[in-house]
C-alpha positions in Angstrom: 4.8 5.3 -28.3 5.6 2.1 -30.3 9.3 3.0 -30.1 9.5 2.5 -26.3 12.4 0.2 -25.6 11.7 -3.2 -24.2 13.6 -5.2 -21.5 14.8 -2.1 -19.6 14.8 -3.1 -16.0 15.7 -1.5 -12.6 19.0 -3.4 -12.8 19.9 -1.5 -16.0 19.0 1.8 -14.6 20.8 1.2 -11.3 24.0 0.2 -13.1 23.7 3.3 -15.3 23.4 5.7 -12.3 26.3 4.0 -10.4 28.6 4.3 -13.4 27.6 7.9 -14.0 28.2 8.9 -10.4 31.5 6.9 -10.0 32.8 7.7 -13.5 34.1 4.2 -13.5 32.8 0.8 -14.2 35.2 -0.7 -11.7 34.1 1.5 -8.8 30.5 1.1 -9.8 30.8 -2.7 -9.7 32.3 -2.5 -6.2 29.5 -0.2 -5.1 26.9 -2.6 -6.4 28.7 -5.8 -5.2 28.8 -7.1 -8.8 31.6 -7.9 -11.3 32.9 -5.3 -13.6 31.8 -7.4 -16.6 28.2 -7.7 -15.4 27.9 -3.9 -14.9 29.5 -3.3 -18.3 27.0 -5.7 -19.9 24.1 -4.0 -18.2 25.1 -0.6 -19.5 25.7 -1.9 -23.0 22.2 -3.6 -23.0 20.7 -0.3 -21.9 22.4 1.6 -24.6 21.3 -0.9 -27.2 17.7 -0.9 -26.0 17.7 2.9 -26.2 19.7 3.0 -29.4 21.7 5.8 -27.8 25.2 6.1 -26.5 25.1 7.2 -22.8 28.8 7.1 -22.0 32.0 8.2 -23.7 34.8 5.8 -22.7 38.4 7.1 -22.5 41.5 5.3 -21.2 41.1 7.1 -17.8 37.5 8.0 -17.3 34.0 7.2 -18.2 32.0 10.4 -19.1 28.4 11.0 -19.8 27.4 12.0 -23.3 24.9 14.8 -23.8 22.1 12.2 -24.0 23.4 10.6 -20.8 23.5 13.9 -18.9 19.9 14.5 -19.9 18.9 11.0 -18.9 20.6 10.9 -15.5 18.5 13.2 -13.4 15.3 11.6 -14.7 16.5 8.1 -13.9 17.6 9.3 -10.4 14.1 10.7 -9.7 12.5 7.5 -11.0 14.6 5.3 -8.7 14.0 7.6 -5.8 10.3 7.4 -6.4 10.4 3.6 -6.7 12.4 3.4 -3.4 9.9 5.7 -1.7 6.9 3.6 -3.0 8.4 0.4 -1.7 9.2 2.0 1.7 5.7 3.4 2.0 4.2 0.0 1.3 6.5 -1.7 3.8 5.6 0.9 6.4 1.9 0.5 5.5 2.1 -3.3 6.1 4.0 -2.8 9.4 1.3 -0.2 10.4 3.9 2.6 10.7 1.6 4.6 8.5 -1.8 4.4 6.9 -5.4 5.4 7.3 -8.5 3.7 8.6 -12.0 5.0 7.8 -15.0 3.9 9.9 -18.6 4.9 9.6 -20.7 4.2 12.7 -23.8 5.1 14.7 -23.1 8.1 16.9 -23.5 6.0 20.1 -21.0 3.5 18.8 -18.5 6.2 18.1 -18.9 7.8 21.5 -19.0 4.8 23.7 -17.1 2.1 21.8 -14.8 3.4 19.0 -13.4 6.5 20.6 -12.2 4.8 23.8 -10.9 1.8 21.8 -9.1 4.2 19.4 -7.2 5.7 22.2 -5.4 2.4 22.9 -5.0 1.7 19.1 -3.4 5.1 18.5 -1.0 4.7 21.3 0.2 1.5 19.7 0.1 2.7 16.1 0.7 6.5 16.3 1.5 6.8 12.5 -2.0 5.5 11.5 -4.6 8.2 10.9 -8.3 7.7 11.7 -11.3 9.0 9.9 -14.6 8.6 11.8 -18.0 9.3 10.2 -21.2 9.2 12.3 -24.3 8.3 10.2 -27.5 6.2 10.1 -27.5 2.5 9.3 -28.7 2.9 5.7 -25.9 5.3 4.7 -23.3 3.3 6.7 -24.1 0.2 4.6 -23.8 2.2 1.4 -20.5 3.7 2.4 -19.1 0.2 3.2 -20.5 -1.1 -0.1 -18.9 1.7 -2.0 -15.6 1.3 -0.1 -15.7 4.9 1.1 -14.8 3.5 4.5 -13.0 0.4 5.7 -15.8 -0.9 7.8 -19.0 0.1 9.6 -20.3 -0.3 13.1 -24.1 -0.2 13.5 -27.1 -2.5 13.4 -28.3 -4.1 10.1 -30.6 -1.8 8.1 -31.3 -4.1 5.1 -30.0 -7.3 3.6 -26.9 -6.7 1.4 -25.4 -9.7 -0.3 -22.0 -8.0 -0.8 -21.6 -7.2 2.9 -20.6 -9.3 5.9 -22.1 -8.6 9.3 -20.3 -9.8 12.4 -22.3 -9.6 15.6 -20.6 -7.5 18.4 -23.2 -6.4 20.9 -26.8 -7.0 21.8 -28.6 -3.7 22.7 -32.0 -3.9 24.3 -34.7 -1.2 23.8 -36.2 1.0 26.4 -38.0 4.2 26.7 -36.5 7.7 27.1 -38.9 10.1 29.0 -38.9 13.2 31.1 -37.8 12.6 34.6 -40.6 14.7 36.1 -43.4 12.9 34.1 -45.9 11.9 36.7 -47.5 9.2 34.6 -44.3 7.2 34.0 -42.5 5.2 36.6 -40.5 1.9 36.3 -41.7 -1.2 38.1 -39.8 -2.9 40.9 -37.6 -4.6 38.4 -36.6 -1.3 36.9 -38.4 -1.9 33.6 -41.3 -0.1 32.0 -44.4 -1.9 30.5 -45.6 -1.2 27.0 -49.0 -0.5 28.4 -47.5 2.4 30.3 -46.9 4.1 26.9 -50.5 4.0 25.8 -51.9 7.3 24.7 -48.3 8.7 24.6 -47.0 10.3 21.5 -43.8 8.7 20.3 -40.8 10.5 18.9 -39.1 8.4 16.3 -36.2 8.8 13.9 -35.9 8.8 10.1 -36.5 5.7 8.0 -32.8 4.8 7.3 -31.9 4.0 10.9 -31.5 0.4 12.2 -33.7 1.5 15.0 -36.8 2.1 12.9 -36.1 -1.0 10.7 -36.1 -3.2 13.7 -39.3 -1.7 15.2 -41.2 -1.9 12.0 -40.2 -5.6 11.6 -41.9 -6.5 14.9 -45.6 -7.3 14.4 -46.0 -8.0 18.1 -45.4 -4.4 19.1 -48.0 -1.6 19.4 -48.7 -0.1 16.0 -47.4 3.3 17.3 -43.9 1.9 17.7 -43.6 1.6 13.9 -45.4 4.9 13.1 -44.2 7.6 15.6 -46.1 10.9 15.7 -42.9 12.9 15.6 -39.8 12.1 13.6 -36.3 13.4 14.2 -33.1 13.1 12.1 -31.0 11.8 15.0 -31.2 10.4 18.6 -29.9 13.8 19.8 -32.9 15.5 18.2 -35.1 12.8 19.6 -33.9 13.6 23.1 -34.4 17.3 22.6 -38.1 16.7 21.7 -38.6 14.4 24.6 -37.1 17.0 27.0 -39.4 19.6 25.5 -42.3 17.5 26.6 -43.6 16.4 23.2 -43.5 12.7 23.9 -41.3 9.7 24.7 -38.8 7.9 22.5 -38.0 4.2 22.0 -34.2 3.8 22.1 -31.6 1.0 22.5 -29.7 1.3 25.8 -26.4 2.3 24.1 -28.0 5.1 22.2 -29.9 6.3 25.2 -26.8 6.4 27.3 -25.3 8.9 24.9 -28.2 11.4 25.1 -29.1 11.1 28.7 -28.8 14.4 30.5 -30.4 16.1 33.6 -34.1 16.2 33.2 -34.3 12.9 31.3 -34.7 9.3 32.5 -34.5 5.9 30.8 -35.9 2.5 31.6 -35.7 -0.8 29.7 -39.0 -2.1 28.3 -40.4 -5.4 29.6 -41.8 -8.1 27.3 -42.0 -8.2 24.4 -38.4 -7.3 24.5 -36.7 -5.7 21.5 -33.0 -6.2 21.0 -30.9 -4.8 18.2 -27.6 -6.4 17.3 -24.7 -4.0 16.7 -22.5 -5.4 14.0 -19.1 -4.8 12.4 -19.9 -4.4 8.7 -17.3 -5.1 6.1 -17.1 -5.8 2.4 -17.1 -9.5 1.4 -14.9 -9.2 -1.6 -12.1 -6.9 -0.4 -9.8 -7.8 2.5 -9.3 -5.2 5.2 -5.9 -3.5 5.6 -3.7 -4.6 8.6 -4.5 -1.3 10.3 -8.3 -1.8 9.9 -8.0 -5.3 11.3 -6.0 -4.0 14.2 -8.6 -1.4 15.0 -11.3 -4.0 15.0 -9.2 -6.1 17.4 -8.8 -3.0 19.6 -12.6 -2.6 19.7 -13.1 -6.2 20.7 -10.4 -5.9 23.4 -12.0 -2.8 24.8 -15.4 -4.5 25.0 -13.9 -7.3 27.1 -13.6 -4.9 30.1 -15.8 -2.0 29.2 -18.6 -1.0 31.6 -21.7 -1.2 29.4 -25.1 0.3 30.2 -27.8 -2.0 31.5 -29.5 -3.8 28.6 -26.3 -3.8 26.5 -24.1 -6.9 26.5 -21.4 -8.4 24.4 -22.4 -11.2 22.0 -21.0 -14.5 23.4 -18.0 -15.6 21.4 -18.0 -12.4 19.3 -14.3 -13.0 18.7 -15.4 -15.9 16.7 -17.3 -13.5 14.4 -20.8 -14.7 15.0 -23.1 -13.5 12.3 -25.8 -10.9 12.8 
């Protein structure tokens, strides 16, 4: 390995291929828009660096030596790979190709990312999308490990290496059976916390932003932070509520995704609980142009999207307000 030649550049290799294909220094020079002397000098420098004669010169033609014939196809592959790499990077920067990975809460994927991605994909059809639905804890870890470009969910825990940009405020309410005779919203359409007394709550696993927020509020009933039942997702929560096991505390966006015939949802009155849905990105690594474009598409979609009651855009979210 110590015998590898130094100072061999793409210019040397390009000149070598041109002379080999044209069998002439003169024709190679015209093809490369260079003088014959410069092409001759480049080939001579290459032969000196390799300590090998690549061409046999005659009065009429320039022919490859045995070493040159063996060298030529490898150099052509190398130059083709180099051109391909450069083209791919240029296309990546121009968003003609690429891949964007996003980890998000299921409700964010269903009601925000998917419709925004439709407009994004129409504008950038060559960019592939990878969407992963998960809970807040795992989403933060995926962004930290750079398994995805960015996340979209509420904050689960402080993470110095991550940046949280507020996108939406999502107010909590109660999901309950529509035929429950003991639950009925007031005139303003909201439910009181006292209405939930003696009710068993159906919660979700610890690593969700939902439970992190409920447990951080000392002014809520103790049951809110310690539900009787636990489910792995909001879909499972809704199934248990529909089966009559209890009621569930959910943000409006999440409730909208699981509402189905037989279930009802009402926002909770004071003390109100609001989660902030954030775009989560790594602080140290810049996003690709395609990832930035998808975030812009998400923000554009939210400007006109019909959001459920209790869910509203953060004022000035384009300015990247912090969570």
